[in-house]
C-alpha positions as CSV (number, residue, x, y, z in Angstrom):
1,M,35.4,215.1,44.6
2,L,33.1,215.7,47.6
3,I,34.7,216.4,50.9
4,A,32.9,215.1,53.9
5,G,33.6,216.6,57.3
6,C,32.6,218.7,60.2
7,A,33.3,222.4,60.6
8,K,32.8,225.0,63.3
9,A,31.0,228.3,62.8
10,P,33.1,231.4,63.7
11,Y,32.5,233.1,67.0
12,T,29.7,230.7,68.0
13,G,31.7,227.4,67.7
14,R,28.6,225.6,66.5
15,N,29.4,222.2,64.8
16,Q,28.4,222.1,61.1
17,L,28.2,219.3,58.6
18,I,29.7,220.6,55.3
19,I,30.4,218.0,52.7
20,I,31.5,220.2,49.7
21,S,34.9,221.7,49.5
22,Q,35.5,225.4,49.9
23,E,36.7,225.5,46.3
24,Q,33.4,224.1,45.1
25,E,31.5,226.5,47.3
26,L,33.3,229.5,45.9
27,A,32.7,228.3,42.4
28,L,29.0,227.9,43.0
29,G,28.8,231.4,44.6
30,H,30.6,232.9,41.7
31,Q,28.3,231.3,39.2
32,A,25.2,232.4,41.0
33,A,26.5,236.0,41.4
34,R,27.2,236.2,37.7
35,D,23.6,235.1,37.0
36,V,22.2,237.8,39.3
37,L,24.3,240.5,37.7
38,Q,23.1,239.5,34.2
39,K,19.5,240.0,35.3
40,E,19.6,243.0,37.6
41,K,20.5,246.6,37.1
42,R,23.4,247.9,39.2
43,D,24.0,251.2,40.8
44,T,27.7,252.0,40.9
45,T,28.0,255.7,41.3
46,S,25.3,257.1,43.7
47,P,25.9,257.9,47.3
48,K,23.9,254.7,48.2
49,A,26.3,252.6,46.1
50,Q,29.3,254.3,47.6
51,A,27.9,253.6,51.1
52,V,27.4,249.9,50.3
53,E,31.0,249.7,49.0
54,R,32.4,251.7,51.9
55,V,30.7,249.8,54.7
56,G,31.1,246.5,53.0
57,R,34.9,246.9,52.6
58,R,35.3,247.9,56.3
59,I,33.4,244.8,57.4
60,A,35.2,242.5,55.0
61,A,38.5,243.8,56.3
62,V,37.7,242.4,59.8
63,S,35.9,239.2,58.6
64,G,39.1,237.1,58.8
65,R,38.4,235.9,55.2
66,S,40.9,237.7,53.1
67,D,40.8,234.6,50.8
68,F,37.2,235.5,49.7
69,Q,36.8,237.7,46.6
70,W,34.5,240.2,48.3
71,E,32.1,242.1,46.1
72,F,29.4,244.6,47.2
73,H,26.7,245.3,44.7
74,T,23.9,247.9,44.9
75,I,20.8,246.8,42.9
76,I,18.4,249.4,41.7
77,N,15.0,248.4,43.0
78,D,13.3,251.0,45.3
79,E,10.3,248.8,45.8
80,T,12.2,245.9,47.4
81,P,13.9,246.3,50.8
82,N,16.2,243.4,50.4
83,A,19.8,242.2,50.8
84,F,21.5,238.8,50.5
85,C,25.0,237.3,50.2
86,L,26.1,234.4,48.1
87,P,29.0,232.0,49.1
88,G,32.4,233.5,48.8
89,G,31.4,237.0,49.7
90,K,29.1,238.3,47.0
91,V,26.9,240.8,48.8
92,F,23.8,242.4,47.1
93,V,21.9,245.3,48.7
94,Y,18.7,246.7,47.0
95,T,18.1,250.4,47.0
96,G,14.8,249.9,48.7
97,L,16.6,249.0,51.9
98,F,17.8,252.6,52.3
99,E,14.3,253.6,53.4
100,Y,15.2,252.0,56.7
101,A,19.0,252.1,56.8
102,K,19.5,255.8,57.4
103,N,23.2,255.9,58.1
104,D,26.4,253.8,57.8
105,D,25.9,252.2,61.2
106,Q,22.4,250.9,60.3
107,L,23.6,249.8,56.9
108,A,26.4,247.9,58.7
109,A,23.8,246.0,60.7
110,V,22.5,244.6,57.4
111,I,25.8,244.0,55.6
112,G,27.4,242.5,58.8
113,H,24.5,240.0,59.0
114,E,25.0,239.0,55.3
115,V,28.8,238.7,55.7
116,G,28.0,236.6,58.8
117,H,26.2,234.2,56.5
118,A,29.2,234.0,54.2
119,I,31.9,233.4,56.7
120,A,29.8,230.9,58.6
121,R,29.4,229.1,55.2
122,H,25.7,228.8,55.6
123,G,25.2,228.3,51.9
124,A,27.5,225.4,51.8
125,E,25.8,224.0,54.9
126,R,22.5,224.2,53.2
127,V,23.7,222.4,50.1
128,S,25.3,219.8,52.3
129,T,22.1,219.2,54.3
130,A,20.2,218.7,51.0
131,M,22.8,216.2,49.9
132,A,23.0,214.4,53.2
133,A,19.2,214.0,53.1
134,Q,19.6,212.4,49.6
135,T,17.2,215.0,48.2
136,G,20.0,216.8,46.5
137,A,21.8,214.2,44.4
138,A,21.7,216.5,41.5
139,V,23.3,219.2,43.6
140,G,26.1,216.8,44.4
141,M,26.7,216.3,40.7
142,I,26.7,220.1,40.3
143,A,29.3,220.5,43.0
144,I,31.5,217.9,41.2
145,S,31.1,219.6,37.8
146,G,32.1,223.1,39.1
147,S,31.0,226.1,37.1
148,D,30.1,224.2,33.9
149,M,26.4,223.9,34.6
150,S,23.3,223.8,32.5
151,P,20.6,226.5,33.1
152,A,18.5,223.9,35.0
153,S,21.5,222.9,37.1
154,Q,22.2,226.5,37.9
155,Q,18.7,227.1,39.1
156,L,18.8,224.0,41.3
157,T,22.2,225.1,42.8
158,M,20.9,228.6,43.4
159,A,17.8,227.3,45.2
160,A,20.0,225.0,47.4
161,M,22.1,228.0,48.3
162,G,19.0,230.1,49.1
163,L,18.5,232.1,46.0
164,G,15.0,231.5,44.6
165,V,13.9,231.0,41.0
166,N,13.1,234.8,40.9
167,V,16.3,236.7,41.3
168,G,16.4,238.5,44.6
169,V,13.9,236.2,46.3
170,I,15.8,234.5,49.0
171,L,14.6,231.3,50.5
172,P,14.9,231.3,54.3
173,F,17.9,230.0,56.1
174,S,17.1,228.0,59.2
175,R,16.2,230.1,62.3
176,G,19.4,228.9,63.9
177,Q,21.5,230.2,61.0
178,E,19.7,233.5,61.0
179,Y,20.3,234.1,64.7
180,E,23.9,233.0,64.2
181,A,24.4,235.5,61.4
182,D,22.9,238.2,63.6
183,R,25.4,237.4,66.4
184,I,28.4,237.3,64.0
185,G,27.2,240.4,62.2
186,L,27.0,242.4,65.3
187,I,30.5,241.4,66.2
188,L,31.9,242.2,62.8
189,M,30.2,245.6,62.6
190,A,31.6,246.5,66.0
191,K,35.1,245.4,65.0
192,A,34.8,247.6,61.9
193,G,33.9,250.6,64.0
194,Y,30.1,250.7,63.6
195,D,27.9,251.0,66.7
196,P,26.1,247.6,67.2
197,R,23.2,249.5,68.9
198,A,22.3,250.8,65.5
199,A,21.0,247.3,64.6
200,L,18.1,247.8,67.1
201,D,17.2,251.1,65.4
202,F,17.2,249.5,62.0
203,W,15.1,246.5,62.9
204,Q,12.6,248.5,64.9
205,A,12.1,250.9,62.0
206,F,11.9,248.0,59.6
207,A,9.3,246.2,61.7
208,Q,7.0,249.2,61.6
209,Q,6.6,249.2,57.8
210,P,2.8,249.7,57.2
211,G,0.7,247.0,55.6
212,K,-0.3,243.5,56.5
213,K,2.2,241.7,54.4
214,P,5.7,241.7,55.9
215,P,8.5,243.2,53.8
216,E,10.3,240.7,51.6
217,F,13.6,240.9,53.5
218,L,11.8,240.6,56.8
219,S,9.7,237.6,55.7
220,T,12.9,235.6,55.1
221,H,14.1,236.2,58.7
222,P,12.9,235.4,62.2
223,A,9.8,237.3,63.4
224,S,10.8,240.9,64.1
225,E,9.8,240.9,67.7
226,N,11.9,237.8,68.4
227,R,14.8,239.2,66.4
228,I,14.8,242.6,68.2
229,Q,14.7,240.8,71.6
230,S,17.6,238.5,70.5
231,I,19.7,241.4,69.2
232,R,19.1,243.4,72.4
233,G,20.6,240.4,74.3
234,L,23.6,240.1,72.0
235,I,24.6,243.8,72.0
236,P,26.6,243.6,75.3
237,E,28.9,240.9,73.7
238,A,29.3,243.0,70.5
239,M,30.1,246.2,72.5
240,Q,33.2,244.5,73.8
241,Y,34.6,244.7,70.3
242,Y,33.4,248.2,69.5
243,K,35.9,251.0,68.9
244,P,34.3,254.0,67.3
245,Q,35.8,255.1,63.9
246,Q,38.4,257.8,64.1
């Protein structure tokens, strides 16, 4: 059964149209995460993987969503500076991102942003938008059927949630959702004891990658100059939550 209704994004209070239940959303996220893990090679023991797990758990602890089954996966791919989160708290960080995330604080800027997407239910909002526009009738059927999906249905669901046909290629969220995830992420990293000012260091380094083509992770987000300016304006709010780790 589809559940129609309005929701509010955490911290920002933005009204959202979400017409699938949280149970359906979590089932879709679990299914998509399983598909990713079947295709990608994980790193579970290196210092990078330990950092992803360590930082992710601290941020999840202050997310207010203890009902999510949080998972933090490190994917071995040094060529791809990428990260994404599926509904229900399934976070994936590619090893290529560590070229720019030089410490836990900078890594927290990335993971905080992805956790922000999850707790604001941006994936469910995207699916709901498609359904409301009557371009996602099949997605509606998928939501009803739960995790028992054909390969074609899985692909459609993953696309609706933002995960492209090629694993790890993320279709862009709306600009509004991206900026919202930035704001929520800065607050979460601050509450977890990570310095929000490190987000500026990360994005400034990331924006300076050589080459004409923007990095994959950057190409799915607002233009770097606009993002840096926006984050600079959001830091004073986030600093109100910041208490350095003991």
